VOGU-36421 format. One record per residue (C-alpha): residue number from 1; residue in three letters; y, z, x. Coordinates in nm, 3 decimals. Layout:
<nuros>
   pos   code        yy        zz        xx
   NUM    Ala         Y         Z         X
...
</nuros>
This chain:
<nuros>
   pos   code        yy        zz        xx
     1    Met    -1.052    -3.712     0.716
     2    Asn    -1.238    -3.716     1.046
     3    Arg    -1.496    -3.447     1.091
     4    Leu    -1.449    -3.200     1.374
     5    Ser    -1.664    -3.251     1.679
     6    Leu    -1.905    -2.982     1.799
     7    Lys    -1.671    -2.880     2.082
     8    Gln    -1.380    -2.847     1.840
     9    Lys    -1.586    -2.630     1.605
    10    Ile    -1.696    -2.407     1.894
    11    Gly    -1.337    -2.384     2.017
    12    Leu    -1.208    -2.287     1.672
    13    Asn    -1.482    -2.026     1.632
    14    Val    -1.404    -1.874     1.972
    15    Leu    -1.033    -1.870     1.886
    16    Ala    -1.105    -1.702     1.553
    17    Tyr    -1.318    -1.433     1.719
    18    Met    -1.047    -1.371     1.980
    19    Val    -0.783    -1.326     1.709
    20    Cys    -1.013    -1.088     1.519
    21    Leu    -1.078    -0.882     1.833
    22    Leu    -0.707    -0.872     1.909
    23    Met    -0.628    -0.746     1.560
    24    Phe    -0.914    -0.494     1.560
    25    Phe    -0.843    -0.351     1.906
    26    Pro    -0.566    -0.108     1.795
    27    Ile    -0.802     0.039     1.535
    28    Phe    -1.081     0.060     1.791
    29    Trp    -0.852     0.234     2.041
    30    Leu    -0.727     0.475     1.774
    31    Ile    -1.081     0.578     1.681
    32    Leu    -1.188     0.598     2.045
    33    Thr    -0.890     0.821     2.131
    34    Ser    -0.970     1.053     1.843
    35    Phe    -1.296     1.152     2.017
    36    Lys    -1.123     1.242     2.343
    37    Thr    -0.961     1.561     2.456
    38    Asn    -0.581     1.570     2.470
    39    Ala    -0.597     1.557     2.850
    40    Leu    -0.805     1.238     2.849
    41    Ala    -0.597     1.085     2.570
    42    Ser    -0.275     1.128     2.766
    43    Ala    -0.421     1.016     3.099
    44    Met    -0.221     0.757     3.293
    45    His    -0.517     0.517     3.319
    46    Pro    -0.724     0.440     3.007
    47    Val    -1.065     0.608     2.997
    48    Phe    -1.349     0.428     2.820
    49    Val    -1.646     0.639     2.934
    50    Phe    -1.629     1.008     2.843
    51    Ala    -1.814     1.284     2.660
    52    Pro    -1.701     1.256     2.294
    53    Thr    -1.583     1.565     2.111
    54    Leu    -1.506     1.645     1.749
    55    His    -1.253     1.914     1.837
    56    Ser    -0.956     1.707     1.720
    57    Tyr    -1.119     1.637     1.383
    58    Ala    -1.210     2.001     1.336
    59    Asp    -0.856     2.103     1.420
    60    Ala    -0.711     1.849     1.176
    61    Leu    -0.944     1.944     0.892
    62    Leu    -0.965     2.319     0.934
    63    Asn    -0.639     2.427     1.094
    64    Asn    -0.385     2.180     0.954
    65    Asn    -0.466     2.173     0.582
    66    Tyr    -0.565     1.806     0.568
    67    Leu    -0.683     1.816     0.206
    68    His    -0.340     1.933     0.087
    69    Tyr    -0.168     1.633     0.244
    70    Ala    -0.440     1.393     0.128
    71    Trp    -0.405     1.516    -0.230
    72    Asn    -0.028     1.464    -0.220
    73    Ser    -0.080     1.111    -0.085
    74    Leu    -0.327     1.038    -0.363
    75    Val    -0.101     1.173    -0.637
    76    Ser     0.212     0.998    -0.510
    77    Ser     0.043     0.661    -0.454
    78    Val    -0.160     0.649    -0.776
    79    Gly     0.120     0.801    -0.986
    80    Ser     0.381     0.557    -0.858
    81    Thr     0.141     0.265    -0.913
    82    Leu     0.082     0.366    -1.274
    83    Ile     0.458     0.378    -1.334
    84    Cys     0.498     0.037    -1.169
    85    Leu     0.232    -0.115    -1.393
    86    Leu     0.371     0.056    -1.703
    87    Leu     0.714    -0.094    -1.638
    88    Gly     0.611    -0.411    -1.457
    89    Ile     0.370    -0.554    -1.716
    90    Pro     0.621    -0.575    -2.004
    91    Ala     0.895    -0.686    -1.764
    92    Ala     0.688    -0.972    -1.625
    93    Tyr     0.567    -1.062    -1.974
    94    Ser     0.924    -1.086    -2.098
    95    Met     1.037    -1.298    -1.803
    96    Val     0.749    -1.544    -1.845
    97    Phe     0.726    -1.583    -2.222
    98    His     1.083    -1.499    -2.325
    99    Arg     1.288    -1.663    -2.052
   100    Thr     1.668    -1.658    -2.055
   101    Asn     1.933    -1.822    -1.841
   102    Arg     1.942    -1.512    -1.620
   103    Thr     1.568    -1.474    -1.561
   104    Asp     1.567    -1.649    -1.223
   105    Phe     1.875    -1.454    -1.112
   106    Thr     1.711    -1.126    -1.212
   107    Leu     1.398    -1.211    -1.012
   108    Leu     1.603    -1.297    -0.705
   109    Trp     1.812    -0.983    -0.745
   110    Met     1.501    -0.764    -0.761
   111    Leu     1.364    -0.930    -0.449
   112    Ser     1.696    -0.883    -0.268
   113    Thr     1.670    -0.505    -0.314
   114    Lys     1.375    -0.510    -0.072
   115    Met     1.607    -0.642     0.199
   116    Leu     1.821    -0.327     0.191
   117    Pro     1.735    -0.091     0.480
   118    Ala     1.597     0.236     0.346
   119    Val     1.814     0.437     0.584
   120    Gly     2.121     0.285     0.415
   121    Val     2.054     0.478     0.094
   122    Leu     1.896     0.788     0.245
   123    Val     2.205     1.010     0.221
   124    Pro     2.287     0.947    -0.150
   125    Ile     1.922     0.979    -0.251
   126    Tyr     1.889     1.298    -0.049
   127    Val     2.197     1.445    -0.224
   128    Val     2.068     1.345    -0.569
   129    Tyr     1.722     1.483    -0.497
   130    Asn     1.873     1.805    -0.368
   131    Arg     2.072     1.856    -0.689
   132    Leu     1.771     1.769    -0.906
   133    His     1.547     2.004    -0.702
   134    Leu     1.313     1.717    -0.612
   135    Leu     1.314     1.773    -0.237
   136    Asp     0.971     1.864    -0.097
   137    Asn     0.826     1.772    -0.435
   138    Val     0.545     1.524    -0.485
   139    Gly     0.705     1.420    -0.814
   140    Gly     1.011     1.304    -0.623
   141    Leu     0.791     1.084    -0.406
   142    Val     0.630     0.933    -0.716
   143    Phe     0.968     0.814    -0.842
   144    Ile     1.093     0.684    -0.507
   145    Tyr     0.766     0.501    -0.439
   146    Ala     0.771     0.350    -0.788
   147    Ser     1.126     0.220    -0.742
   148    Met     1.028     0.088    -0.398
   149    Asn     0.723    -0.107    -0.520
   150    Leu     0.840    -0.212    -0.867
   151    Pro     1.009    -0.540    -0.754
   152    Ile     0.692    -0.649    -0.572
   153    Val     0.474    -0.559    -0.870
   154    Ile     0.694    -0.753    -1.112
   155    Trp     0.699    -1.057    -0.885
   156    Leu     0.320    -1.061    -0.848
   157    Leu     0.259    -1.009    -1.218
   158    Tyr     0.514    -1.280    -1.296
   159    Thr     0.315    -1.532    -1.091
   160    Tyr    -0.012    -1.428    -1.257
   161    Phe     0.129    -1.441    -1.611
   162    Lys     0.276    -1.787    -1.550
   163    Asp    -0.076    -1.925    -1.511
   164    Leu    -0.176    -1.817    -1.861
   165    Pro    -0.192    -2.101    -2.115
   166    Lys     0.085    -2.041    -2.366
   167    Glu    -0.125    -2.198    -2.641
   168    Ile    -0.340    -1.882    -2.652
   169    Leu    -0.038    -1.663    -2.721
   170    Glu     0.097    -1.909    -2.975
   171    Ala    -0.235    -1.897    -3.159
   172    Ala    -0.226    -1.517    -3.154
   173    Arg     0.128    -1.517    -3.296
   174    Thr     0.017    -1.754    -3.570
   175    Asp    -0.248    -1.498    -3.664
   176    Gly     0.021    -1.231    -3.684
   177    Ala    -0.032    -1.054    -3.351
   178    Ser     0.256    -0.834    -3.236
   179    Thr     0.396    -0.829    -2.884
   180    Leu     0.200    -0.514    -2.801
   181    Val    -0.123    -0.672    -2.925
   182    Glu    -0.056    -0.983    -2.717
   183    Ile    -0.009    -0.776    -2.402
   184    Val    -0.300    -0.536    -2.456
   185    Arg    -0.563    -0.771    -2.598
   186    Ile    -0.475    -1.106    -2.441
   187    Val    -0.250    -1.089    -2.135
   188    Ile    -0.405    -0.787    -1.963
   189    Pro    -0.774    -0.890    -2.006
   190    Leu    -0.708    -1.248    -1.893
   191    Thr    -0.515    -1.140    -1.584
   192    Met    -0.727    -0.837    -1.492
   193    Pro    -0.813    -0.964    -1.139
   194    Gly    -0.444    -1.008    -1.064
   195    Leu    -0.359    -0.669    -1.213
   196    Leu    -0.622    -0.494    -1.002
   197    Ser    -0.512    -0.662    -0.680
   198    Thr    -0.148    -0.578    -0.759
   199    Ala    -0.239    -0.215    -0.825
   200    Leu    -0.436    -0.194    -0.499
   201    Leu    -0.146    -0.342    -0.303
   202    Ala     0.098    -0.095    -0.459
   203    Ile    -0.134     0.196    -0.375
   204    Val    -0.164     0.079    -0.013
   205    Leu     0.213     0.042     0.024
   206    Ala     0.275     0.389    -0.120
   207    Trp    -0.008     0.547     0.080
   208    Asn     0.129     0.408     0.408
   209    Glu     0.493     0.492     0.336
   210    Ala     0.630     0.729     0.599
   211    Phe     1.010     0.708     0.595
   212    Trp     1.069     0.872     0.256
   213    Ala     0.786     1.123     0.295
   214    Ile     0.918     1.249     0.628
   215    Asn     1.281     1.270     0.513
   216    Leu     1.233     1.405     0.159
   217    Thr     0.940     1.646     0.205
   218    Asn     0.840     1.921     0.440
   219    Val     0.539     2.126     0.327
   220    His     0.467     2.140    -0.046
   221    Gly     0.516     1.771    -0.125
   222    Ala     0.428     1.634     0.217
   223    Thr     0.185     1.344     0.249
   224    Leu    -0.045     1.230     0.526
   225    Ala     0.248     1.062     0.701
   226    Val     0.402     1.407     0.752
   227    Phe     0.060     1.540     0.849
   228    Val     0.030     1.286     1.133
   229    Ser     0.389     1.333     1.252
   230    Gly     0.327     1.708     1.274
   231    Phe     0.121     1.662     1.589
   232    Lys     0.440     1.579     1.775
   233    Ser     0.625     1.898     1.863
   234    Ser     0.856     2.046     2.123
   235    Arg     0.548     2.118     2.336
   236    Gly     0.472     1.745     2.357
   237    Gln     0.257     1.492     2.178
   238    Phe    -0.107     1.578     2.122
   239    Trp    -0.245     1.225     2.133
   240    Ala    -0.607     1.310     2.053
   241    Asn    -0.509     1.523     1.754
   242    Met    -0.266     1.256     1.639
   243    Ala    -0.535     0.988     1.670
   244    Ala    -0.780     1.200     1.470
   245    Gly    -0.516     1.270     1.207
   246    Ser    -0.425     0.900     1.187
   247    Thr    -0.792     0.806     1.151
   248    Leu    -0.836     1.056     0.871
   249    Ala    -0.516     0.927     0.709
   250    Val    -0.616     0.559     0.703
   251    Leu    -0.987     0.614     0.641
   252    Pro    -0.965     0.659     0.259
   253    Ile    -0.758     0.345     0.212
   254    Leu    -0.983     0.148     0.449
   255    Ile    -1.290     0.253     0.251
   256    Ala    -1.120     0.162    -0.077
   257    Gly    -1.016    -0.175     0.064
   258    Trp    -1.367    -0.241     0.193
   259    Phe    -1.528    -0.182    -0.147
   260    Thr    -1.262    -0.375    -0.339
   261    Gln    -1.211    -0.665    -0.097
   262    Arg    -1.391    -0.912    -0.324
   263    Gln    -1.175    -0.810    -0.620
   264    Leu    -0.864    -0.820    -0.402
   265    Val    -0.934    -1.173    -0.278
   266    Arg    -1.015    -1.284    -0.631
   267    Gly    -0.688    -1.142    -0.755
   268    Leu    -0.478    -1.289    -0.476
   269    Thr    -0.625    -1.635    -0.539
   270    Phe    -0.605    -1.596    -0.918
   271    Gly    -0.469    -1.916    -1.068
   272    Ala    -0.476    -2.105    -0.739
   273    Val    -0.747    -2.340    -0.867
   274    Lys    -0.730    -2.469    -1.221
</nuros>
């Protein structure tokens, strides 16, 4: 393979920086807008030089009960992820080490459920939740988020478990290990990077989910998605407040992703090199 020339390397580096800047600009503009007043944020021409203010952050934190919405987001995302792992680990284990003629069909069927538009099942789910008194309930969001993310979790765990050498499990069975012992003491420790990256992905997907939160909750079970949408009212859209609320909504997950990026990359590339 021919080595790249100096000009080609410089060109690729410049292109990479341009793509990074293009991807980062929406986040930069969101944060910049959050320090403006609503008048400046809704100005016809973009304003880059202004006197920053923390009024929008103070309003979001003190007058709009931010911590309540953040707690609901945390409970719904972490709770749904735990359910996904509790159901997904044995499901993926069974599909990898106890395959049947319908295993591939089941995997494809689970993946096909993600192609169904959420609005197509909104009415029946709303009716069921209403009768079960799960509307505006964080517990209802836990179940809907778990069902939403479970196919993805099973698919990811399936790919991680496939990379395990079956000889290890066969040796454990020879020593009399039960299925539970195999999962807890062998499968889970050996695939821990993949499990952690899968859990983080499920948390991010649940944290960012807006459709179900807006349609199934109002106050008591509302998440940060409802918190951000609340800055749009009949009086208009308060862009600065919305930007501050959005920044506060994505900040926890950005911090978590920043500290776990090495583990996430390790998990996503788990089994890629043997």
